[in-house]
C-alpha positions in Angstrom: 0.0 0.0 0.0 2.7 2.5 1.0 4.8 1.4 -2.0 2.0 2.1 -4.4 1.3 5.4 -2.8 5.0 6.3 -3.0 5.1 5.2 -6.7 2.0 7.4 -7.5 3.6 10.4 -5.7 6.8 10.0 -7.8 4.8 9.7 -11.0 2.7 12.8 -10.1 6.0 14.7 -9.4 7.4 13.7 -12.8 4.2 14.8 -14.6 4.3 18.1 -12.8 8.0 18.5 -13.9 7.1 17.7 -17.5 4.0 19.8 -17.8 5.6 22.8 -16.2 8.5 22.4 -18.7 6.1 22.2 -21.6 4.2 25.3 -20.4 7.5 27.2 -20.2 8.6 26.1 -23.7 5.3 27.1 -25.2 5.3 30.5 -23.5 8.9 31.2 -24.5 8.1 30.3 -28.1 5.0 32.6 -28.3 6.6 35.6 -26.7 9.7 35.4 -28.9 7.5 35.5 -32.0 5.2 38.3 -30.6 8.2 40.4 -29.4 9.9 40.0 -32.8 6.7 41.2 -34.5 6.3 44.3 -32.3 10.0 45.3 -32.4 10.9 44.3 -35.9 7.8 44.1 -38.1 6.2 47.2 -36.6 9.5 48.8 -35.7 8.3 49.8 -32.3 11.2 52.1 -31.1 11.4 51.2 -27.4 12.1 47.7 -26.0 12.3 49.3 -22.6 8.7 50.5 -22.7 7.6 47.1 -24.0 9.2 45.6 -20.9 7.4 48.2 -18.7 4.1 47.1 -20.2 4.9 43.5 -19.3 5.6 44.5 -15.7 2.4 46.5 -15.4 0.3 43.6 -16.7 2.1 41.3 -14.2 1.2 43.7 -11.3 -2.4 44.1 -12.4 -3.1 40.4 -12.8 -1.4 39.3 -9.6 -3.0 42.1 -7.5 -6.4 41.3 -8.8 -5.8 37.6 -8.1 -4.7 38.4 -4.5 -7.7 40.7 -3.9 -10.0 37.9 -5.1 -8.1 35.5 -2.8 -7.3 33.3 -5.9 -3.6 33.4 -4.9 -1.9 34.3 -1.6 1.5 35.9 -0.9 2.9 38.1 1.8 1.8 41.8 2.1 4.5 44.4 1.5 6.8 45.4 4.3 10.4 46.4 4.7 11.7 42.8 4.8 10.5 42.1 1.3 13.4 44.0 -0.3 16.0 42.1 1.6 14.2 38.8 0.9 14.0 39.2 -2.8 17.3 41.0 -3.5 19.1 40.7 -6.0 16.3 39.3 -8.2 14.8 42.7 -9.2 18.2 43.9 -10.6 18.7 40.7 -12.5 15.1 40.8 -13.7 15.2 44.3 -15.2 18.6 43.6 -16.8 17.4 40.3 -18.2 14.3 42.0 -19.5 16.0 44.9 -21.2 18.9 43.0 -22.8 16.5 40.2 -23.9 14.2 42.6 -25.7 17.2 44.5 -27.2 18.8 41.3 -28.5 15.4 40.2 -29.9 15.3 43.4 -31.9 18.8 43.3 -33.2 19.4 39.7 -34.0 17.8 37.3 -36.6 15.4 34.9 -34.9 17.5 31.7 -35.5 20.7 33.4 -34.3 18.9 34.7 -31.2 17.9 31.2 -30.2 21.3 29.8 -30.9 23.3 32.3 -28.9 20.8 31.9 -26.0 22.3 28.4 -25.6 25.3 29.9 -23.7 22.8 30.5 -20.8 22.8 26.8 -20.2 26.6 26.6 -19.6 26.4 29.7 -17.4 23.5 28.3 -15.4 25.4 25.1 -14.8 28.5 27.0 -13.5 26.3 29.2 -11.2 24.4 26.1 -9.8 27.7 24.6 -8.9 29.0 27.8 -7.3 25.8 29.0 -5.6 23.7 25.9 -5.0 26.7 23.5 -4.6 25.2 21.0 -7.1 26.9 18.2 -9.0 25.9 16.8 -12.4 26.0 13.4 -14.0 28.6 13.2 -16.8 26.0 12.4 -19.4 24.2 15.7 -18.6 27.5 17.6 -18.8 28.3 16.1 -22.2 24.9 17.0 -23.5 25.4 20.6 -22.3 28.8 20.7 -24.0 27.1 19.5 -27.3 24.6 22.3 -27.0 27.3 25.0 -26.6 29.5 23.4 -29.3 26.6 23.6 -31.7 25.9 27.2 -30.8 29.6 28.1 -31.5 29.6 26.3 -34.8 26.4 28.1 -35.9 27.6 31.5 -34.7 30.9 31.1 -36.4 29.2 31.4 -39.8 26.8 34.2 -38.9 26.8 36.3 -42.0 25.1 39.1 -40.1 27.7 39.4 -37.3 27.3 42.6 -35.2 29.4 43.4 -32.1 26.6 45.3 -30.3 24.0 42.5 -31.0 26.3 39.8 -29.7 27.2 41.9 -26.6 23.5 42.3 -25.8 22.7 38.6 -26.2 25.7 37.4 -24.1 24.8 39.9 -21.3 21.2 38.5 -21.5 22.6 35.0 -21.2 24.5 35.8 -18.0 21.6 37.7 -16.4 19.2 34.9 -17.3 21.4 32.3 -15.8 21.8 34.4 -12.6 18.1 35.1 -12.4 17.2 31.4 -12.8 19.6 30.2 -10.1 18.5 33.0 -7.6 14.8 32.4 -8.4 15.2 28.7 -7.5 17.0 29.9 -4.3 14.3 32.5 -3.4 11.3 30.2 -4.0 12.1 28.6 -0.6 12.0 32.0 1.2 9.2 32.1 3.8 6.3 34.4 2.8 7.2 34.9 -0.9 6.4 31.8 -2.9 5.9 31.7 -6.6 3.5 34.6 -6.8 5.3 36.8 -4.3 8.5 36.5 -6.3 6.8 37.6 -9.5 4.7 40.4 -7.9 7.5 42.1 -5.9 10.0 41.7 -8.7 7.8 43.8 -10.9 6.7 46.2 -8.1 10.2 47.1 -7.1 11.6 47.8 -10.6 8.6 49.2 -12.6 9.0 52.8 -11.4 12.8 53.1 -11.7 12.5 51.5 -15.2 9.8 54.0 -16.1 11.9 56.9 -14.9 14.9 55.6 -16.9 12.8 55.4 -20.1 11.7 59.0 -19.6 15.2 60.2 -19.0 16.7 58.4 -22.0 13.9 59.6 -24.3 12.5 56.1 -24.9 9.1 57.0 -23.3 8.7 59.9 -25.7 9.5 57.7 -28.7 7.0 55.1 -27.5 4.2 57.7 -26.9 4.7 59.4 -30.3 4.9 56.1 -32.2 2.7 56.5 -35.2 1.2 52.9 -35.2 -0.9 53.4 -32.0 -3.9 54.0 -34.3 -3.4 50.6 -35.9 -5.6 47.9 -34.4 -3.2 45.1 -35.4 -0.3 46.8 -33.6 -2.3 47.4 -30.4 -3.3 43.8 -30.3 0.3 42.6 -30.8 1.5 45.1 -28.1 -1.1 43.9 -25.6 -0.4 40.3 -26.4 3.3 40.9 -25.8 2.6 42.5 -22.4 0.3 39.6 -21.4 2.8 37.0 -22.6 5.5 38.7 -20.6 3.5 37.9 -17.5 2.8 34.3 -18.7 6.5 33.8 -19.5 7.7 34.9 -16.1 5.1 32.8 -14.3 6.1 29.7 -16.5 9.7 30.3 -15.6 9.0 30.4 -11.9 6.7 27.4 -12.1 9.3 25.4 -14.1 12.1 26.4 -11.7 9.9 25.4 -8.7 9.3 21.8 -10.0 12.7 21.4 -11.8 16.2 22.8 -11.4 17.3 26.1 -12.8 19.5 24.3 -15.3 16.6 22.2 -16.5 14.5 25.4 -17.0 17.2 26.9 -19.2 17.7 23.6 -21.2 13.9 23.4 -21.8 14.4 26.5 -23.9 16.5 24.3 -26.3 13.5 22.2 -27.0 11.5 25.3 -27.8 14.3 26.4 -30.0 13.9 23.3 -32.2 10.8 24.9 -33.5 11.9 28.5 -33.4 15.2 28.1 -35.2 13.9 25.9 -38.0 10.7 28.0 -38.5 12.9 31.1 -38.5 14.7 29.8 -41.6 11.5 30.1 -43.6 9.6 32.8 -41.7 10.9 36.3 -40.8 13.1 37.1 -43.8 16.1 38.0 -41.8 17.9 34.6 -41.7 21.0 34.2 -44.0 21.3 30.5 -44.8 24.6 28.6 -44.7 25.4 24.9 -44.3 27.8 25.6 -41.4 25.1 27.5 -39.5 22.5 24.8 -40.2 24.9 22.1 -39.0 25.5 24.0 -35.8 21.8 24.4 -35.3 21.3 20.6 -35.7 24.1 19.8 -33.2 22.8 22.3 -30.7 19.2 21.0 -30.9 20.4 17.4 -30.6 22.2 18.1 -27.4 19.1 19.8 -26.0 16.9 16.8 -26.9 19.4 14.4 -25.3 19.5 16.5 -22.1 15.7 16.6 -21.9 15.4 12.9 -22.4 17.9 12.2 -19.7 16.4 14.6 -17.2 12.8 13.6 -17.6 13.5 9.9 -17.6 15.8 9.8 -14.6 14.8 8.1 -11.4 13.5 10.1 -8.4 16.2 12.2 -6.7 16.1 10.0 -3.6 17.2 6.9 -5.4 20.9 6.0 -5.9 21.4 4.1 -9.1 24.3 1.8 -8.9 27.2 2.8 -11.1 25.9 6.3 -11.8 28.8 8.7 -12.1 28.7 12.3 -11.2 31.1 15.0 -12.3 32.0 17.0 -9.3 33.3 20.5 -10.0 35.2 22.1 -7.2 35.5 25.9 -6.9 38.4 27.3 -5.0 37.6 30.6 -3.2 40.4 33.0 -2.7 
């Protein structure tokens, strides 16, 4: 009886891990396409204001849910800032650099260079969360990064500013994912508190920054505000910003931060190959295509290994782990 109950619990846990990962992959795919439409197709001039719109929607949805008692999280007090730091800083940096790189890079190259987030996340999990990884997982991550390097080596539209933005975005995404996993266990916050107070703390400073830099003026005077199609896409991007952040927190809650970043590789199978035929900004080369294929294969292998492994409490005989030691000066 207890054995059956234990088996059902493990199976339920695996399903939650899988479904939360699929939810994140789908959300990530949709927001990449929608953001690309708003920033590139419509040439909306301010990725910062688009990020502000996404934060505002997050606040409105979660506050309404809290007032209706659909969700619960701690009321604001002075301890919140200390509990959640440094997530707000990482969040806004991740948001801005992510939107900037989406605007400046072709869709397939954006998805390829995002793979470096996986390696950065693995390093941070070792350093911050003191985790170890099985060798097979490490090899699959190496394959993902190798494929990304091969694909990027033949990028016919190389631009220093674009690559700087995307690599900064990778580092901030990795740090945000690891610290999100760490903060989810903080008393009083939970999934919804992390989302709400992240947005609350940074929305006003970001709004002031956009006004100071002139981004807000460019956004307000944008000529396509009278176009119904643009308004729909803009609002969809704002709503999907909330959905994406929720899916990231949910996936990190049921999985590891590393798994959450690798799940993006599965999403990229669709995004990268669709981007070859849709969007018009992809310059085809066989080297780039080969790199994409290596990259995606590594992501699929990782996902297969992680979602088919035994429960964390079991010790499989003969399983080898690669232990990475970090020396602190």
